[in-house]
MIGUTOR-541867 format. One record per atom (N, C-alpha, C, O): residue number from 1; x, y, z; residue in three letters; atom name. Coordinates in pm, whole numbers, plus 50000, padded with zeros to 5 digits. Example, Ala and Ser with C-alpha at 12.3 -4.5 7.8 and 13.67 -1.06 7.14 Angstrom:
2
1,51319,49431,50780,ALA,N;
1,51230,49550,50780,ALA,CA;
1,51320,49670,50780,ALA,C;
1,51424,49668,50846,ALA,O;
2,51285,49775,50708,SER,N;
2,51367,49894,50714,SER,CA;
2,51290,50003,50787,SER,C;
2,51341,50114,50804,SER,O;
This chain:
190
1,69590,86084,75397,MET,N;
1,69602,86066,75596,MET,CA;
1,69689,85972,75633,MET,C;
1,69694,85855,75596,MET,O;
2,69763,86035,75714,GLU,N;
2,69862,85922,75746,GLU,CA;
2,69813,85847,75887,GLU,C;
2,69717,85893,75949,GLU,O;
3,69845,85793,75908,CYS,N;
3,69784,85705,76057,CYS,CA;
3,69912,85683,76176,CYS,C;
3,69995,85592,76169,CYS,O;
4,69909,85771,76268,GLY,N;
4,69949,85816,76396,GLY,CA;
4,69938,85728,76552,GLY,C;
4,69841,85653,76543,GLY,O;
5,69998,85716,76674,ARG,N;
5,69936,85645,76720,ARG,CA;
5,69789,85724,76796,ARG,C;
5,69722,85656,76874,ARG,O;
6,69761,85823,76775,MET,N;
6,69636,85906,76795,MET,CA;
6,69541,85883,76704,MET,C;
6,69421,85866,76725,MET,O;
7,69577,85883,76643,GLU,N;
7,69457,85812,76525,GLU,CA;
7,69425,85656,76555,GLU,C;
7,69310,85614,76568,GLU,O;
8,69538,85578,76564,VAL,N;
8,69476,85434,76557,VAL,CA;
8,69433,85488,76663,VAL,C;
8,69358,85580,76633,VAL,O;
9,69449,85472,76811,GLU,N;
9,69385,85518,76927,GLU,CA;
9,69190,85571,76903,GLU,C;
9,69091,85526,76961,GLU,O;
10,69198,85642,76832,THR,N;
10,69093,85719,76829,THR,CA;
10,69004,85598,76748,THR,C;
10,68889,85570,76783,THR,O;
11,69056,85547,76663,TYR,N;
11,68910,85462,76574,TYR,CA;
11,68952,85361,76683,TYR,C;
11,68842,85335,76733,TYR,O;
12,69038,85292,76747,LEU,N;
12,69030,85178,76821,LEU,CA;
12,68888,85235,76947,LEU,C;
12,68785,85172,76971,LEU,O;
13,68927,85359,77004,ARG,N;
13,68777,85404,77080,ARG,CA;
13,68681,85386,77039,ARG,C;
13,68596,85322,77101,ARG,O;
14,68655,85451,76878,ASP,N;
14,68549,85441,76840,ASP,CA;
14,68544,85303,76693,ASP,C;
14,68555,85329,76573,ASP,O;
15,68526,85179,76746,MET,N;
15,68562,85079,76702,MET,CA;
15,68441,85047,76649,MET,C;
15,68343,85009,76714,MET,O;
16,68449,85064,76510,PRO,N;
16,68338,84984,76372,PRO,CA;
16,68264,84831,76441,PRO,C;
16,68313,84736,76503,PRO,O;
17,68164,84853,76407,GLU,N;
17,68110,84731,76372,GLU,CA;
17,68116,84657,76234,GLU,C;
17,68078,84734,76145,GLU,O;
18,68156,84514,76178,PHE,N;
18,68192,84471,76058,PHE,CA;
18,68023,84369,76014,PHE,C;
18,67950,84356,76112,PHE,O;
19,67994,84334,75940,ASN,N;
19,67873,84265,75876,ASN,CA;
19,67895,84165,75811,ASN,C;
19,67917,84231,75709,ASN,O;
20,67915,84023,75763,THR,N;
20,67962,83930,75644,THR,CA;
20,67852,83868,75647,THR,C;
20,67767,83905,75728,THR,O;
21,67831,83771,75570,ALA,N;
21,67747,83670,75559,ALA,CA;
21,67675,83596,75662,ALA,C;
21,67555,83568,75669,ALA,O;
22,67775,83567,75742,ARG,N;
22,67750,83473,75876,ARG,CA;
22,67795,83508,75954,ARG,C;
22,67810,83427,76045,ARG,O;
23,67851,83655,75978,LEU,N;
23,67945,83706,76123,LEU,CA;
23,67896,83879,76185,LEU,C;
23,67824,83963,76131,LEU,O;
24,67933,83880,76251,THR,N;
24,67941,84034,76314,THR,CA;
24,68035,84059,76414,THR,C;
24,68060,83991,76513,THR,O;
25,68083,84162,76380,LEU,N;
25,68247,84147,76457,LEU,CA;
25,68224,84290,76507,LEU,C;
25,68236,84391,76439,LEU,O;
26,68184,84281,76666,ARG,N;
26,68186,84415,76753,ARG,CA;
26,68271,84417,76848,ARG,C;
26,68362,84336,76861,ARG,O;
27,68243,84519,76929,LYS,N;
27,68290,84477,77044,LYS,CA;
27,68288,84424,77132,LYS,C;
27,68172,84426,77172,LYS,O;
28,68349,84371,77198,LEU,N;
28,68308,84252,77366,LEU,CA;
28,68226,84309,77490,LEU,C;
28,68258,84423,77525,LEU,O;
29,68144,84259,77549,ALA,N;
29,68042,84318,77654,ALA,CA;
29,68025,84233,77770,ALA,C;
29,68036,84112,77750,ALA,O;
30,68007,84259,77848,PHE,N;
30,68045,84143,77964,PHE,CA;
30,67897,84062,78002,PHE,C;
30,67856,84007,78105,PHE,O;
31,67837,84083,77861,SER,N;
31,67709,83985,77884,SER,CA;
31,67749,83882,77747,SER,C;
31,67672,83807,77687,SER,O;
32,67896,83906,77722,ASP,N;
32,67980,83792,77653,ASP,CA;
32,68040,83687,77702,ASP,C;
32,68094,83586,77658,ASP,O;
33,68010,83750,77837,LEU,N;
33,68082,83635,77932,LEU,CA;
33,68090,83488,77927,LEU,C;
33,68196,83424,77931,LEU,O;
34,67932,83420,77917,GLU,N;
34,67944,83250,77911,GLU,CA;
34,67946,83238,77767,GLU,C;
34,67928,83120,77735,GLU,O;
35,67959,83304,77679,ASP,N;
35,68017,83260,77558,ASP,CA;
35,68215,83258,77538,ASP,C;
35,68288,83191,77465,ASP,O;
36,68233,83326,77602,VAL,N;
36,68371,83375,77592,VAL,CA;
36,68444,83231,77677,VAL,C;
36,68540,83158,77653,VAL,O;
37,68353,83236,77771,PHE,N;
37,68434,83157,77877,PHE,CA;
37,68401,82995,77809,PHE,C;
37,68489,82909,77810,PHE,O;
38,68349,82984,77787,SER,N;
38,68299,82875,77700,SER,CA;
38,68378,82784,77615,SER,C;
38,68385,82661,77608,SER,O;
39,68441,82890,77546,PHE,N;
39,68609,82840,77444,PHE,CA;
39,68747,82840,77501,PHE,C;
39,68838,82758,77494,PHE,O;
40,68732,82994,77579,CYS,N;
40,68842,83023,77647,CYS,CA;
40,68892,82927,77765,CYS,C;
40,68988,82955,77836,CYS,O;
41,68801,82788,77779,SER,N;
41,68826,82741,77903,SER,CA;
41,68864,82591,77849,SER,C;
41,68882,82497,77927,SER,O;
42,68876,82579,77689,ASN,N;
42,68837,82453,77613,ASN,CA;
42,69051,82458,77603,ASN,C;
42,69112,82555,77560,ASN,O;
43,69110,82343,77649,PRO,N;
43,69246,82342,77629,PRO,CA;
43,69303,82344,77545,PRO,C;
43,69420,82382,77558,PRO,O;
44,69242,82295,77385,ASN,N;
44,69238,82277,77240,ASN,CA;
44,69241,82444,77245,ASN,C;
44,69342,82512,77227,ASN,O;
45,69108,82496,77274,VAL,N;
45,69168,82656,77205,VAL,CA;
45,69281,82722,77262,VAL,C;
45,69350,82794,77190,VAL,O;
46,69310,82702,77400,ALA,N;
46,69435,82759,77449,ALA,CA;
46,69559,82720,77462,ALA,C;
46,69643,82764,77540,ALA,O;
47,69570,82630,77377,ARG,N;
47,69726,82555,77364,ARG,CA;
47,69815,82680,77281,ARG,C;
47,69912,82726,77341,ARG,O;
48,69785,82729,77158,PRO,N;
48,69871,82772,77113,PRO,CA;
48,69878,82933,77154,PRO,C;
48,69926,83003,77065,PRO,O;
49,69844,82991,77253,MET,N;
49,69812,83108,77304,MET,CA;
49,69893,83149,77410,MET,C;
49,69923,83074,77502,MET,O;
50,69935,83277,77399,THR,N;
50,69985,83277,77504,THR,CA;
50,69934,83252,77672,THR,C;
50,70014,83224,77761,THR,O;
51,69787,83268,77695,TRP,N;
51,69737,83281,77777,TRP,CA;
51,69694,83157,77817,TRP,C;
51,69684,83070,77731,TRP,O;
52,69665,83131,77939,GLU,N;
52,69648,82966,77987,GLU,CA;
52,69484,82924,78010,GLU,C;
52,69405,82994,78074,GLU,O;
53,69460,82841,77967,VAL,N;
53,69294,82766,77962,VAL,CA;
53,69235,82807,78127,VAL,C;
53,69280,82780,78239,VAL,O;
54,69119,82879,78083,ASN,N;
54,69044,82943,78140,ASN,CA;
54,68983,82903,78269,ASN,C;
54,68861,82916,78282,ASN,O;
55,69069,82847,78385,GLU,N;
55,69022,82721,78481,GLU,CA;
55,68855,82765,78534,GLU,C;
55,68762,82694,78571,GLU,O;
56,68867,82901,78518,SER,N;
56,68712,82975,78620,SER,CA;
56,68614,83036,78523,SER,C;
56,68628,83016,78403,SER,O;
57,68558,83078,78550,ILE,N;
57,68496,83228,78524,ILE,CA;
57,68508,83358,78540,ILE,C;
57,68456,83449,78476,ILE,O;
58,68579,83360,78629,ASP,N;
58,68659,83493,78711,ASP,CA;
58,68767,83522,78618,ASP,C;
58,68794,83639,78594,ASP,O;
59,68847,83401,78550,ALA,N;
59,68956,83443,78460,ALA,CA;
59,68888,83513,78366,ALA,C;
59,68902,83634,78344,ALA,O;
60,68814,83437,78308,THR,N;
60,68774,83490,78159,THR,CA;
60,68667,83660,78203,THR,C;
60,68673,83763,78136,THR,O;
61,68589,83640,78320,GLU,N;
61,68595,83794,78337,GLU,CA;
61,68696,83869,78374,GLU,C;
61,68664,83988,78388,GLU,O;
62,68789,83849,78393,GLU,N;
62,68929,83934,78462,GLU,CA;
62,68966,83984,78273,GLU,C;
62,68996,84101,78248,GLU,O;
63,68958,83872,78154,PHE,N;
63,68997,83918,78062,PHE,CA;
63,68873,84043,77969,PHE,C;
63,68896,84150,77912,PHE,O;
64,68758,83974,77988,LEU,N;
64,68640,84102,77906,LEU,CA;
64,68669,84221,78024,LEU,C;
64,68650,84325,77961,LEU,O;
65,68705,84257,78161,ASN,N;
65,68724,84375,78214,ASN,CA;
65,68841,84447,78132,ASN,C;
65,68811,84562,78100,ASN,O;
66,68945,84411,78099,MET,N;
66,69078,84476,78124,MET,CA;
66,69038,84493,77929,MET,C;
66,69106,84573,77865,MET,O;
67,68940,84421,77865,VAL,N;
67,68937,84463,77687,VAL,CA;
67,68861,84626,77719,VAL,C;
67,68910,84736,77697,VAL,O;
68,68740,84598,77772,ILE,N;
68,68619,84670,77803,ILE,CA;
68,68707,84837,77859,ILE,C;
68,68686,84951,77818,ILE,O;
69,68804,84786,77964,THR,N;
69,68816,84885,78031,THR,CA;
69,68925,84967,77869,THR,C;
69,68896,85080,77830,THR,O;
70,69022,84899,77812,GLY,N;
70,69099,84935,77753,GLY,CA;
70,69026,85041,77644,GLY,C;
70,69068,85156,77629,GLY,O;
71,68924,84994,77577,TYR,N;
71,68839,84993,77470,TYR,CA;
71,68757,85215,77479,TYR,C;
71,68714,85292,77393,TYR,O;
72,68779,85220,77626,GLY,N;
72,68769,85381,77661,GLY,CA;
72,68926,85460,77629,GLY,C;
72,68923,85583,77627,GLY,O;
73,69048,85397,77607,LYS,N;
73,69182,85438,77622,LYS,CA;
73,69197,85454,77485,LYS,C;
73,69283,85534,77449,LYS,O;
74,69116,85378,77378,GLY,N;
74,69234,85345,77296,GLY,CA;
74,69346,85227,77294,GLY,C;
74,69432,85207,77208,GLY,O;
75,69320,85155,77416,GLU,N;
75,69429,85056,77390,GLU,CA;
75,69384,84893,77387,GLU,C;
75,69459,84800,77419,GLU,O;
76,69240,84880,77340,SER,N;
76,69180,84729,77303,SER,CA;
76,69154,84713,77173,SER,C;
76,69067,84790,77132,SER,O;
77,69209,84626,77079,GLY,N;
77,69198,84610,76968,GLY,CA;
77,69115,84496,76906,GLY,C;
77,69119,84456,76790,GLY,O;
78,69009,84436,77044,GLU,N;
78,68919,84303,77025,GLU,CA;
78,68824,84304,76987,GLU,C;
78,68757,84397,77034,GLU,O;
79,68755,84222,76893,TRP,N;
79,68613,84237,76828,TRP,CA;
79,68587,84106,76842,TRP,C;
79,68671,84021,76813,TRP,O;
80,68500,84086,76877,ALA,N;
80,68391,83971,76964,ALA,CA;
80,68359,83931,76799,ALA,C;
80,68324,84016,76717,ALA,O;
81,68374,83810,76774,ILE,N;
81,68321,83705,76631,ILE,CA;
81,68142,83697,76691,ILE,C;
81,68112,83657,76803,ILE,O;
82,68084,83725,76631,GLU,N;
82,67933,83673,76667,GLU,CA;
82,67895,83580,76547,GLU,C;
82,67913,83614,76430,GLU,O;
83,67845,83469,76582,TRP,N;
83,67734,83418,76476,TRP,CA;
83,67633,83457,76469,TRP,C;
83,67552,83446,76561,TRP,O;
84,67600,83532,76323,ASN,N;
84,67434,83571,76318,ASN,CA;
84,67313,83496,76311,ASN,C;
84,67205,83555,76309,ASN,O;
85,67321,83348,76308,GLU,N;
85,67242,83267,76345,GLU,CA;
85,67188,83261,76443,GLU,C;
85,67065,83266,76438,GLU,O;
86,67247,83251,76558,THR,N;
86,67251,83243,76709,THR,CA;
86,67252,83372,76791,THR,C;
86,67174,83400,76882,THR,O;
87,67350,83445,76746,GLY,N;
87,67403,83573,76800,GLY,CA;
87,67490,83517,76957,GLY,C;
87,67489,83583,77062,GLY,O;
88,67544,83412,76943,GLN,N;
88,67640,83341,77019,GLN,CA;
88,67775,83420,76959,GLN,C;
88,67787,83460,76843,GLN,O;
89,67846,83429,77036,VAL,N;
89,68005,83504,77043,VAL,CA;
89,68062,83329,77012,VAL,C;
89,67997,83237,77060,VAL,O;
90,68161,83307,76945,ILE,N;
90,68215,83227,76897,ILE,CA;
90,68364,83205,76884,ILE,C;
90,68432,83105,76860,ILE,O;
91,68399,83355,76911,GLY,N;
91,68572,83392,76876,GLY,CA;
91,68603,83556,76929,GLY,C;
91,68534,83641,76984,GLY,O;
92,68694,83553,76898,VAL,N;
92,68754,83716,76899,VAL,CA;
92,68858,83758,76821,VAL,C;
92,68965,83698,76833,VAL,O;
93,68850,83842,76751,ALA,N;
93,68975,83886,76613,ALA,CA;
93,69017,84011,76697,ALA,C;
93,68932,84069,76765,ALA,O;
94,69159,84059,76693,ALA,N;
94,69230,84164,76715,ALA,CA;
94,69299,84222,76650,ALA,C;
94,69328,84150,76555,ALA,O;
95,69374,84369,76638,PHE,N;
95,69470,84407,76643,PHE,CA;
95,69543,84408,76745,PHE,C;
95,69543,84510,76813,PHE,O;
96,69620,84300,76784,ILE,N;
96,69701,84272,76914,ILE,CA;
96,69830,84369,76932,ILE,C;
96,69864,84411,77042,ILE,O;
97,69892,84399,76820,ASP,N;
97,69944,84523,76848,ASP,CA;
97,69973,84615,76728,ASP,C;
97,69952,84576,76614,ASP,O;
98,70016,84727,76753,TRP,N;
98,70067,84816,76632,TRP,CA;
98,70139,84918,76687,TRP,C;
98,70143,84969,76799,TRP,O;
99,70225,84946,76529,SER,N;
99,70322,85061,76516,SER,CA;
99,70269,85164,76434,SER,C;
99,70259,85143,76314,SER,O;
100,70230,85287,76490,ASN,N;
100,70167,85415,76412,ASN,CA;
100,70279,85441,76345,ASN,C;
100,70257,85488,76233,ASN,O;
101,70428,85423,76381,LYS,N;
101,70551,85498,76332,LYS,CA;
101,70597,85425,76190,LYS,C;
101,70660,85458,76090,LYS,O;
102,70529,85306,76240,HIS,N;
102,70571,85206,76111,HIS,CA;
102,70468,85160,76022,HIS,C;
102,70486,85087,75925,HIS,O;
103,70297,85231,76085,LYS,N;
103,70222,85219,76003,LYS,CA;
103,70176,85024,75995,LYS,C;
103,70134,84965,75896,LYS,O;
104,70200,84970,76121,CYS,N;
104,70150,84813,76065,CYS,CA;
104,70099,84750,76198,CYS,C;
104,70135,84803,76303,CYS,O;
105,70031,84656,76201,VAL,N;
105,69938,84613,76278,VAL,CA;
105,69968,84445,76275,VAL,C;
105,69972,84393,76163,VAL,O;
106,69986,84372,76374,GLU,N;
106,70007,84223,76398,GLU,CA;
106,69825,84178,76446,GLU,C;
106,69766,84226,76543,GLU,O;
107,69755,84059,76331,LEU,N;
107,69644,84040,76377,LEU,CA;
107,69648,83916,76470,LEU,C;
107,69750,83868,76518,LEU,O;
108,69538,83879,76486,GLY,N;
108,69551,83766,76668,GLY,CA;
108,69409,83753,76610,GLY,C;
108,69341,83826,76539,GLY,O;
109,69383,83593,76685,TYR,N;
109,69255,83536,76696,TYR,CA;
109,69254,83441,76804,TYR,C;
109,69344,83437,76888,TYR,O;
110,69154,83365,76802,PHE,N;
110,69098,83275,76885,PHE,CA;
110,68943,83256,76839,PHE,C;
110,68860,83347,76843,PHE,O;
111,68914,83111,76789,LEU,N;
111,68769,83069,76760,LEU,CA;
111,68743,82980,76832,LEU,C;
111,68845,82929,76879,LEU,O;
112,68630,82925,76871,SER,N;
112,68555,82850,76954,SER,CA;
112,68597,82646,76882,SER,C;
112,68579,82626,76762,SER,O;
113,68619,82593,76921,GLU,N;
113,68671,82498,76876,GLU,CA;
113,68557,82449,76739,GLU,C;
113,68601,82452,76624,GLU,O;
114,68442,82414,76760,GLU,N;
114,68338,82365,76693,GLU,CA;
114,68327,82457,76583,GLU,C;
114,68232,82420,76515,GLU,O;
115,68377,82550,76539,TYR,N;
115,68393,82631,76439,TYR,CA;
115,68515,82629,76363,TYR,C;
115,68527,82689,76256,TYR,O;
116,68612,82555,76420,TRP,N;
116,68699,82563,76320,TRP,CA;
116,68713,82460,76202,TRP,C;
116,68667,82346,76195,TRP,O;
117,68794,82536,76106,GLY,N;
117,68790,82480,75989,GLY,CA;
117,68649,82480,75863,GLY,C;
117,68607,82398,75782,GLY,O;
118,68613,82613,75900,LYS,N;
118,68450,82656,75842,LYS,CA;
118,68487,82734,75771,LYS,C;
118,68394,82764,75697,LYS,O;
119,68650,82836,75729,GLY,N;
119,68658,82954,75672,GLY,CA;
119,68617,83064,75790,GLY,C;
119,68644,83182,75767,GLY,O;
120,68584,83047,75853,ILE,N;
120,68528,83182,75993,ILE,CA;
120,68662,83309,75989,ILE,C;
120,68675,83424,75946,ILE,O;
121,68732,83222,76053,ALA,N;
121,68860,83282,76106,ALA,CA;
121,68915,83390,75959,ALA,C;
121,68963,83501,75982,ALA,O;
122,68902,83347,75837,THR,N;
122,68953,83418,75753,THR,CA;
122,68841,83508,75699,THR,C;
122,68874,83621,75662,THR,O;
123,68699,83468,75691,GLU,N;
123,68601,83569,75711,GLU,CA;
123,68619,83677,75784,GLU,C;
123,68599,83785,75729,GLU,O;
124,68656,83675,75908,ALA,N;
124,68644,83793,76002,ALA,CA;
124,68768,83834,75998,ALA,C;
124,68763,83956,76015,ALA,O;
125,68876,83802,75986,LEU,N;
125,69029,83873,75934,LEU,CA;
125,68991,83928,75822,LEU,C;
125,68952,84041,75851,LEU,O;
126,68983,83913,75729,GLN,N;
126,68975,83972,75595,GLN,CA;
126,68906,84095,75609,GLN,C;
126,68916,84184,75525,GLN,O;
127,68807,84110,75755,GLU,N;
127,68752,84252,75714,GLU,CA;
127,68833,84319,75799,GLU,C;
127,68827,84438,75769,GLU,O;
128,68911,84298,75896,LEU,N;
128,69067,84336,75948,LEU,CA;
128,69145,84450,75891,LEU,C;
128,69194,84562,75905,LEU,O;
129,69115,84302,75788,VAL,N;
129,69310,84363,75722,VAL,CA;
129,69224,84468,75579,VAL,C;
129,69301,84542,75518,VAL,O;
130,69120,84470,75548,ARG,N;
130,69002,84556,75464,ARG,CA;
130,69048,84743,75542,ARG,C;
130,69101,84847,75504,ARG,O;
131,68968,84670,75704,TYR,N;
131,69019,84795,75744,TYR,CA;
131,69123,84890,75776,TYR,C;
131,69114,85012,75767,TYR,O;
132,69255,84800,75825,GLY,N;
132,69338,84824,75817,GLY,CA;
132,69425,84922,75689,GLY,C;
132,69512,85008,75696,GLY,O;
133,69361,84867,75592,PHE,N;
133,69461,84917,75436,PHE,CA;
133,69343,85007,75383,PHE,C;
133,69420,85078,75319,PHE,O;
134,69244,85053,75362,ASN,N;
134,69165,85109,75401,ASN,CA;
134,69108,85251,75465,ASN,C;
134,69082,85364,75425,ASN,O;
135,69107,85194,75560,GLU,N;
135,69107,85353,75676,GLU,CA;
135,69173,85352,75738,GLU,C;
135,69199,85469,75769,GLU,O;
136,69256,85256,75809,LEU,N;
136,69362,85309,75876,LEU,CA;
136,69487,85319,75811,LEU,C;
136,69577,85360,75884,LEU,O;
137,69519,85294,75697,TYR,N;
137,69634,85374,75605,TYR,CA;
137,69736,85317,75626,TYR,C;
137,69842,85379,75625,TYR,O;
138,69729,85131,75658,LEU,N;
138,69833,85071,75727,LEU,CA;
138,69911,85028,75618,LEU,C;
138,69881,84977,75510,LEU,O;
139,70026,85063,75672,ASN,N;
139,70144,84980,75563,ASN,CA;
139,70192,84814,75514,ASN,C;
139,70228,84753,75413,ASN,O;
140,70164,84788,75672,ARG,N;
140,70203,84636,75660,ARG,CA;
140,70073,84613,75784,ARG,C;
140,70031,84686,75874,ARG,O;
141,70031,84456,75733,ILE,N;
141,69984,84378,75853,ILE,CA;
141,70045,84242,75828,ILE,C;
141,70070,84197,75717,ILE,O;
142,70070,84171,75964,GLU,N;
142,70126,84073,75962,GLU,CA;
142,70075,83943,76113,GLU,C;
142,70036,83959,76228,GLU,O;
143,70095,83862,76054,GLY,N;
143,70014,83725,76192,GLY,CA;
143,70134,83647,76215,GLY,C;
143,70227,83691,76147,GLY,O;
144,70160,83568,76271,ARG,N;
144,70276,83491,76388,ARG,CA;
144,70166,83400,76410,ARG,C;
144,70048,83433,76421,ARG,O;
145,70207,83302,76414,SER,N;
145,70152,83145,76482,SER,CA;
145,70304,83046,76493,SER,C;
145,70409,83054,76430,SER,O;
146,70249,82941,76618,ASP,N;
146,70378,82871,76640,ASP,CA;
146,70355,82776,76518,ASP,C;
146,70251,82774,76453,ASP,O;
147,70482,82686,76492,THR,N;
147,70550,82649,76390,THR,CA;
147,70409,82533,76344,THR,C;
147,70358,82506,76236,THR,O;
148,70384,82486,76486,ASP,N;
148,70265,82347,76439,ASP,CA;
148,70155,82393,76430,ASP,C;
148,70081,82299,76402,ASP,O;
149,70076,82520,76440,ASN,N;
149,69988,82557,76438,ASN,CA;
149,69949,82571,76297,ASN,C;
149,69955,82688,76262,ASN,O;
150,69905,82477,76190,PHE,N;
150,69910,82486,76067,PHE,CA;
150,69747,82533,76017,PHE,C;
150,69739,82581,75904,PHE,O;
151,69623,82521,76097,GLY,N;
151,69495,82634,76075,GLY,CA;
151,69572,82723,76023,GLY,C;
151,69590,82739,75902,GLY,O;
152,69652,82822,76167,SER,N;
152,69622,82943,76149,SER,CA;
152,69726,82966,76027,SER,C;
152,69683,82972,75911,SER,O;
153,69834,82976,76051,GLN,N;
153,69897,82947,75895,GLN,CA;
153,69835,82947,75758,GLN,C;
153,69881,83012,75664,GLN,O;
154,69711,82856,75751,LYS,N;
154,69666,82853,75640,LYS,CA;
154,69593,82971,75655,LYS,C;
154,69622,83039,75557,LYS,O;
155,69519,83028,75720,VAL,N;
155,69401,83136,75745,VAL,CA;
155,69517,83234,75681,VAL,C;
155,69502,83253,75560,VAL,O;
156,69662,83319,75758,MET,N;
156,69726,83375,75715,MET,CA;
156,69731,83360,75548,MET,C;
156,69660,83432,75477,MET,O;
157,69829,83254,75488,LYS,N;
157,69807,83226,75347,LYS,CA;
157,69639,83261,75300,LYS,C;
157,69647,83262,75177,LYS,O;
158,69545,83280,75323,LYS,N;
158,69410,83270,75252,LYS,CA;
158,69420,83443,75292,LYS,C;
158,69399,83517,75196,LYS,O;
159,69435,83478,75360,LEU,N;
159,69471,83626,75354,LEU,CA;
159,69543,83700,75237,LEU,C;
159,69526,83817,75202,LEU,O;
160,69610,83622,75194,GLY,N;
160,69717,83675,75075,GLY,CA;
160,69871,83715,75183,GLY,C;
160,69951,83808,75175,GLY,O;
161,69863,83605,75273,MET,N;
161,70028,83691,75377,MET,CA;
161,70129,83601,75323,MET,C;
161,70100,83481,75318,MET,O;
162,70230,83636,75286,ASN,N;
162,70311,83600,75259,ASN,CA;
162,70430,83550,75390,ASN,C;
162,70454,83625,75485,ASN,O;
163,70493,83417,75373,TYR,N;
163,70538,83409,75464,TYR,CA;
163,70714,83405,75457,TYR,C;
163,70795,83368,75373,TYR,O;
164,70724,83484,75634,GLU,N;
164,70865,83574,75579,GLU,CA;
164,70969,83507,75662,GLU,C;
164,71086,83540,75641,GLU,O;
165,70946,83424,75747,GLY,N;
165,71065,83342,75826,GLY,CA;
165,71019,83279,75919,GLY,C;
165,70899,83254,75914,GLY,O;
166,71085,83239,76015,THR,N;
166,71063,83160,76163,THR,CA;
166,71152,83206,76222,THR,C;
166,71269,83208,76185,THR,O;
167,71079,83280,76388,LEU,N;
167,71154,83322,76500,LEU,CA;
167,71200,83179,76590,LEU,C;
167,71131,83090,76639,LEU,O;
168,71324,83198,76587,ARG,N;
168,71360,83035,76678,ARG,CA;
168,71367,83059,76802,ARG,C;
168,71440,83149,76845,ARG,O;
169,71314,83004,76856,LYS,N;
169,71286,82976,77004,LYS,CA;
169,71256,83149,77079,LYS,C;
169,71323,83202,77168,LYS,O;
170,71162,83194,77022,ASN,N;
170,71164,83342,77022,ASN,CA;
170,71067,83388,77132,ASN,C;
170,71071,83504,77173,ASN,O;
171,70970,83287,77185,GLU,N;
171,70870,83329,77318,GLU,CA;
171,70876,83205,77407,GLU,C;
171,70897,83096,77355,GLU,O;
172,70856,83220,77550,PHE,N;
172,70874,83144,77603,PHE,CA;
172,70711,83164,77677,PHE,C;
172,70666,83264,77732,PHE,O;
173,70640,83016,77651,ILE,N;
173,70517,83082,77664,ILE,CA;
173,70457,82891,77730,ILE,C;
173,70459,82783,77670,ILE,O;
174,70427,82915,77824,LYS,N;
174,70354,82795,77916,LYS,CA;
174,70474,82691,77942,LYS,C;
174,70429,82577,77927,LYS,O;
175,70593,82690,77972,GLY,N;
175,70701,82667,78001,GLY,CA;
175,70816,82611,77946,GLY,C;
175,70911,82559,78006,GLY,O;
176,70796,82628,77803,GLU,N;
176,70884,82595,77715,GLU,CA;
176,70883,82679,77640,GLU,C;
176,70777,82742,77640,GLU,O;
177,71009,82733,77523,PHE,N;
177,71038,82802,77437,PHE,CA;
177,70960,82795,77319,PHE,C;
177,70934,82675,77322,PHE,O;
178,70920,82828,77245,ARG,N;
178,70814,82815,77087,ARG,CA;
178,70878,82864,76930,ARG,C;
178,70904,82985,76932,ARG,O;
179,70891,82837,76874,ASP,N;
179,70907,82909,76730,ASP,CA;
179,70806,82932,76674,ASP,C;
179,70707,82859,76665,ASP,O;
180,70829,83068,76617,THR,N;
180,70682,83122,76562,THR,CA;
180,70728,83161,76446,THR,C;
180,70848,83175,76423,THR,O;
181,70616,83187,76343,GLU,N;
181,70625,83174,76201,GLU,CA;
181,70561,83251,76143,GLU,C;
181,70444,83234,76110,GLU,O;
182,70657,83387,76114,VAL,N;
182,70581,83490,76071,VAL,CA;
182,70555,83535,75911,VAL,C;
182,70637,83510,75823,VAL,O;
183,70391,83626,75879,TYR,N;
183,70336,83636,75777,TYR,CA;
183,70282,83800,75759,TYR,C;
183,70218,83877,75830,TYR,O;
184,70326,83804,75663,SER,N;
184,70293,83956,75608,SER,CA;
184,70194,83970,75458,SER,C;
184,70202,83917,75347,SER,O;
185,70119,84048,75509,ILE,N;
185,70074,84147,75344,ILE,CA;
185,70113,84288,75357,ILE,C;
185,70102,84352,75461,ILE,O;
186,70153,84326,75260,LEU,N;
186,70177,84487,75254,LEU,CA;
186,70046,84521,75158,LEU,C;
186,69979,84456,75077,LEU,O;
187,70042,84673,75216,GLU,N;
187,69929,84728,75162,GLU,CA;
187,69945,84714,74939,GLU,C;
187,69871,84648,74867,GLU,O;
188,70035,84778,74907,SER,N;
188,70112,84751,74810,SER,CA;
188,70037,84594,74697,SER,C;
188,70014,84592,74576,SER,O;
189,70015,84481,74804,GLU,N;
189,70000,84388,74740,GLU,CA;
189,69853,84385,74781,GLU,C;
189,69790,84295,74725,GLU,O;
190,69780,84464,74869,TYR,N;
190,69673,84412,74826,TYR,CA;
190,69530,84422,74770,TYR,C;
190,69466,84320,74743,TYR,O;
């Protein structure tokens, strides 16, 4: 089966739920507002991201509205990362960009600071990598991070991704140009 834009949109409209030993990955819901605001309002979580710290819960509500509206159109690829033990949403994992012509997707994520360094991002993203290669028939999955975001680089390496290079000053984020490291894994390497 070849993966085309309409097919990816169909998959995203009917986004599957994934369960691991510690996590459930599912669609975000408005009932997640307080949980998502708790980590989106943390400057340490927002620092490497393209979005600003959520100063008010209204900013988080706007984000959730955009994502939830996008689900119906096949335009949103965000999964809530729910901690099974408590039912609390502790992060977001996503297909943040995809090309159907090239059968490629970029992964993204952000996680509550109290859960950093526990293998949670790797556990969640492994499910998206498996889904991308085994069900969406992708050829390439990539990830990007600021050059000083060592935690994200470690996650990408644990996913089996290879470092491809650094894009120099390729993004203007929060008042400065930033360098971006690019990692990828191919279906043939999975």
